[in-house]
C-alpha positions in Angstrom: 0.0 0.0 0.0 1.3 3.4 -0.9 2.2 5.9 1.8 -0.6 8.4 2.2 1.6 11.5 2.1 1.0 13.4 -1.1 1.2 16.8 -2.7 -1.8 18.3 -4.4 -1.4 21.2 -6.9 -4.4 23.4 -7.4 -4.1 24.7 -10.9 -7.2 26.9 -10.5 -5.4 28.7 -7.6 -2.4 29.2 -10.0 -4.7 30.9 -12.5 -6.2 33.0 -9.8 -2.8 34.2 -8.6 -1.8 35.1 -12.2 -4.9 37.3 -12.4 -3.9 38.9 -9.1 -0.5 39.8 -10.6 -2.4 41.4 -13.5 -4.6 43.3 -11.1 -1.5 44.7 -9.3 0.3 45.6 -12.5 -2.4 46.1 -15.2 -0.1 47.9 -17.6 2.8 45.5 -17.6 3.6 42.3 -19.4 4.1 39.3 -17.1 7.2 37.1 -17.2 6.1 34.2 -14.9 9.1 32.7 -13.1 9.1 28.9 -13.1 12.6 28.2 -12.0 13.5 25.5 -9.5 10.9 23.1 -10.9 8.4 25.9 -10.6 9.2 26.4 -7.0 8.7 22.7 -6.4 5.3 22.6 -8.1 6.3 20.9 -11.4 8.0 22.7 -14.2 6.2 21.4 -17.3 2.7 21.3 -15.6 2.9 24.8 -14.2 4.5 26.4 -17.2 1.8 24.8 -19.5 -1.0 26.2 -17.4 0.6 29.7 -17.2 1.1 29.6 -21.0 -2.5 28.7 -21.6 -3.6 31.3 -19.0 -2.0 34.1 -21.1 1.3 34.8 -19.3 3.4 36.8 -21.7 6.7 35.0 -21.0 8.4 32.5 -18.7 11.7 32.7 -16.8 13.9 29.8 -15.7 17.2 29.6 -13.9 19.1 27.4 -16.3 19.5 26.5 -19.9 18.4 23.0 -19.1 15.1 24.2 -17.7 14.5 26.2 -20.8 15.3 23.3 -23.1 12.9 21.1 -21.2 10.1 23.7 -21.8 10.9 23.9 -25.5 10.9 20.1 -25.8 7.5 20.1 -24.1 6.2 22.3 -26.9 5.9 25.6 -25.1 6.3 28.6 -27.5 6.2 31.6 -25.2 9.3 33.7 -24.9 11.6 32.1 -22.3 14.3 34.0 -20.4 17.2 32.2 -18.7 17.9 34.3 -15.5 21.1 32.8 -14.3 24.6 32.6 -15.7 25.8 31.1 -18.9 29.3 29.6 -18.6 30.4 27.9 -21.7 30.1 28.1 -25.5 27.8 25.1 -25.5 25.4 27.2 -23.3 25.3 29.9 -26.0 24.7 27.3 -28.8 21.8 25.9 -26.8 20.3 29.3 -26.2 20.4 30.1 -29.9 19.2 26.6 -31.0 16.2 26.6 -28.6 15.4 30.3 -28.8 16.1 31.1 -25.1 16.8 34.7 -24.2 19.8 35.2 -21.8 20.3 37.6 -19.0 23.8 39.1 -19.4 25.7 40.5 -16.5 29.4 40.4 -17.2 31.7 41.0 -20.2 32.8 37.3 -20.3 29.3 36.3 -21.4 29.5 38.8 -24.3 32.7 37.3 -25.5 31.1 33.9 -25.6 28.5 35.1 -28.0 31.1 36.8 -30.1 32.7 33.4 -30.8 29.5 31.7 -31.7 28.8 30.7 -35.3 25.1 30.2 -35.0 23.3 32.7 -37.2 20.0 32.9 -35.1 19.0 36.0 -33.1 17.9 36.4 -29.5 16.5 39.2 -27.4 18.8 39.4 -24.4 18.4 41.3 -21.1 21.3 43.3 -19.9 21.3 43.2 -16.1 22.3 46.4 -14.2 23.7 46.3 -10.7 21.8 49.1 -9.0 22.8 48.2 -5.5 22.2 44.5 -4.7 25.8 43.8 -5.6 25.3 40.2 -6.4 25.4 40.1 -10.2 25.1 42.8 -12.8 27.0 45.4 -14.8 27.9 48.6 -13.0 25.8 51.6 -14.1 28.8 53.5 -15.5 29.5 50.6 -17.9 26.0 50.4 -19.2 26.4 52.9 -22.1 29.4 51.0 -23.6 27.6 47.7 -23.1 24.5 48.9 -24.8 26.6 50.3 -27.7 28.4 47.0 -28.3 25.3 44.9 -28.0 23.3 47.2 -30.3 25.6 46.3 -33.2 25.9 42.6 -32.4 24.5 40.4 -35.2 22.9 37.9 -32.8 20.9 40.6 -31.0 17.3 41.0 -32.2 16.1 43.3 -29.4 18.1 44.5 -26.3 16.3 45.0 -23.0 17.3 46.1 -19.6 16.8 44.5 -16.2 17.7 45.0 -12.5 16.8 43.1 -9.2 15.9 44.5 -5.8 17.6 43.4 -2.6 15.0 44.7 -0.1 11.6 45.0 -1.9 10.0 42.7 0.7 10.6 45.4 3.4 8.3 48.4 2.7 10.2 50.5 5.3 13.6 50.0 3.7 14.7 52.9 1.5 17.1 50.7 -0.5 14.4 49.9 -3.0 13.8 53.6 -3.7 17.5 54.1 -4.2 17.8 51.2 -6.5 14.8 52.2 -8.6 16.1 55.7 -8.8 19.4 54.4 -10.1 17.7 52.2 -12.6 15.5 55.0 -13.9 18.5 57.4 -14.2 20.6 54.9 -16.1 17.8 53.9 -18.5 16.0 57.2 -19.0 17.5 58.0 -22.4 17.7 54.5 -23.9 14.0 53.9 -24.9 14.7 50.2 -24.3 12.2 47.8 -22.7 12.8 47.4 -18.9 12.0 45.0 -16.1 12.6 45.6 -12.4 9.7 44.2 -10.3 9.9 40.8 -8.6 6.9 39.6 -6.6 7.4 41.9 -3.7 7.8 44.9 -6.0 4.7 43.9 -7.9 2.8 44.3 -4.6 4.5 47.1 -2.8 6.4 49.3 -5.4 4.1 50.2 -8.3 6.5 52.7 -9.7 8.8 49.7 -10.5 6.3 47.9 -12.8 7.5 49.4 -16.1 7.1 47.3 -19.2 7.6 43.8 -17.7 7.1 42.4 -14.2 8.7 39.1 -13.0 6.4 37.5 -10.4 7.6 34.3 -8.9 6.6 33.2 -5.4 3.3 35.1 -5.5 2.1 32.9 -8.4 2.2 30.0 -6.0 0.1 31.7 -3.3 2.9 32.6 -0.9 3.5 36.1 0.3 6.9 37.7 -0.8 6.7 40.2 2.0 8.5 40.1 5.4 5.3 39.6 7.4 1.9 38.1 6.8 0.8 35.4 4.4 -0.7 35.2 0.9 -4.3 35.4 2.1 -4.0 39.1 3.0 -2.8 39.8 -0.6 -5.7 37.9 -2.2 -3.5 35.0 -3.1 -4.5 31.3 -2.9 -2.1 28.4 -2.0 -1.3 26.3 -5.0 0.4 23.5 -3.1 -1.0 21.4 -0.2 1.2 18.9 1.5 -1.2 16.4 3.2 -1.1 12.9 4.7 -3.2 10.8 7.2 -2.7 9.5 10.7 -1.4 6.0 10.6 -1.5 5.5 14.4 -2.9 7.1 17.5 -1.5 6.4 21.0 -2.4 7.5 24.5 0.5 8.8 26.6 0.7 10.0 30.2 2.0 13.3 31.4 5.8 13.5 31.4 6.4 10.7 28.9 8.8 11.7 26.2 8.2 11.5 22.4 10.7 10.9 19.7 14.5 11.2 19.3 16.4 12.8 22.0 13.4 12.7 24.4 13.4 16.5 23.8 9.6 16.8 24.2 7.5 15.5 27.0 3.7 15.3 27.3 2.6 18.3 29.3 -0.5 16.3 30.4 -2.2 13.0 29.6 -2.7 13.2 25.9 -3.1 11.5 22.6 -0.2 11.4 20.1 -0.8 11.0 16.4 1.7 9.5 14.0 2.1 11.1 10.5 4.1 9.3 7.8 5.9 12.4 6.6 9.5 13.4 7.5 12.6 15.2 6.3 13.1 12.5 3.6 9.8 13.9 2.1 11.0 17.5 2.5 9.3 18.5 5.7 11.8 20.6 7.7 13.7 18.6 10.4 14.4 21.8 12.3 10.6 22.5 12.7 10.1 23.1 16.5 7.6 21.4 18.7 4.3 23.3 18.5 4.7 24.0 14.7 1.1 24.0 13.5 -0.5 21.0 11.7 -4.1 20.5 10.8 -5.7 17.2 11.7 -9.3 16.9 10.5 -9.3 20.6 10.1 -8.3 21.2 13.7 -5.0 22.9 14.5 -2.6 20.9 16.7 1.1 21.1 17.3 4.2 19.1 16.3 5.5 17.0 19.2 9.2 16.2 19.4 11.7 16.0 16.6 10.9 15.3 13.0 12.3 11.9 11.9 13.3 10.8 8.4 10.0 9.1 7.6 7.5 10.4 10.2 6.6 13.0 12.7 4.3 13.1 15.8 1.6 15.6 16.7 0.0 16.3 20.0 -3.7 15.7 19.5 -4.8 16.7 23.0 -6.6 14.6 25.6 -10.1 15.0 24.2 -9.2 14.4 20.5 -11.5 12.3 18.4 -8.9 11.9 15.7 -8.3 8.4 14.6 -6.3 6.3 12.2 -7.1 7.7 8.7 -7.8 11.2 9.8 -6.6 13.8 7.3 -3.5 15.8 8.0 -2.5 19.0 6.3 1.1 20.0 6.9 0.8 23.2 4.8 -1.4 24.6 2.1 -5.2 24.9 2.2 -6.2 26.1 5.6 -2.6 26.4 6.9 -0.3 28.9 5.1 3.2 27.6 4.4 4.5 30.9 5.8 3.4 29.9 9.3 5.3 26.6 9.1 8.3 28.5 7.7 8.3 30.9 10.6 8.1 28.0 13.1 11.0 26.4 11.2 13.3 29.4 11.1 13.1 29.7 7.3 11.0 31.1 4.5 8.1 29.6 2.5 10.3 29.6 -0.7 12.6 27.0 0.8 9.8 24.7 2.1 8.1 24.6 -1.3 11.3 24.1 -3.3 12.9 21.4 -1.0 10.1 18.7 -1.3 11.5 15.5 -2.6 10.0 13.2 -5.2 8.8 10.7 -2.6 5.4 12.1 -2.0 3.0 11.5 -4.9 1.8 14.5 -6.8 -1.7 15.2 -8.0 -2.8 18.1 -10.2 -6.3 19.4 -9.7 -8.5 21.5 -12.1 -6.2 20.8 -15.1 
């Protein structure tokens, strides 16, 4: 018999969230970010729905992800956000019509050596203050000049990325946006600056293209709160069922290390989901879990294949009761806070062991 732990992906929620992006940025084209296996949701399935739901383009992290989308038949413009390292990467970009993001001179030299006669529409990334990748503002005029005459360039576009857009009280975003607008004001080139947080909180950054990622999946990109307050719906639900229920007395320890003891006589439920499934091992006791729709807390350490929950002394839960570890009714952001991480990580780190089911396809 298969383990009852599974992942359900609500494609109608995905469509809803795309419409929320459009409501926030009605005058911008939408480049839907599907990198990292669509934030753990399934690259091909998610990209296909976004394509059919009128996203204007897609963004991936690697050439390999872009090729997989092309092999699956997707025709939308696809941007490869991360670095290209070798001449073979350039050949693949040109062969599969994948637009690169360029952020250093070495990448330009790779294209100069390429013999493929096809054209692409690259993005030139400007470092406006994040200081991770990107070309310095004072080098942008010469970079634009060299790319404007390159035979492989069909349309040059400009991009930047914000470091602190999730914090509405941080003035770094205002400074970065000001730098970007100053550098690009006389170019008349298409621009993109807004990630999910900027789509929500910094409307002046929307420009011609926005690049939503995490908000498409129903998770808030902001420092506080969850997707519900932004009108977003969770796309992923990680669920399971109780496979055992035990009565334990006050003071008895549960799990490895005997780190948690029953505060009173209580019932303990066993859930067949652990860190081998992608549930965070560092989730603390008390991390919220839903059992038959009722909120209970994690009890003791998360094991490789299972975890325990404190059902309480009066619980009527039984073997087979439904368990929601995050998703519908329990925002992943809450579990992330209790685990000392962010929702992005929890969504992306799920393994292939839980079965996946797509709803409303």
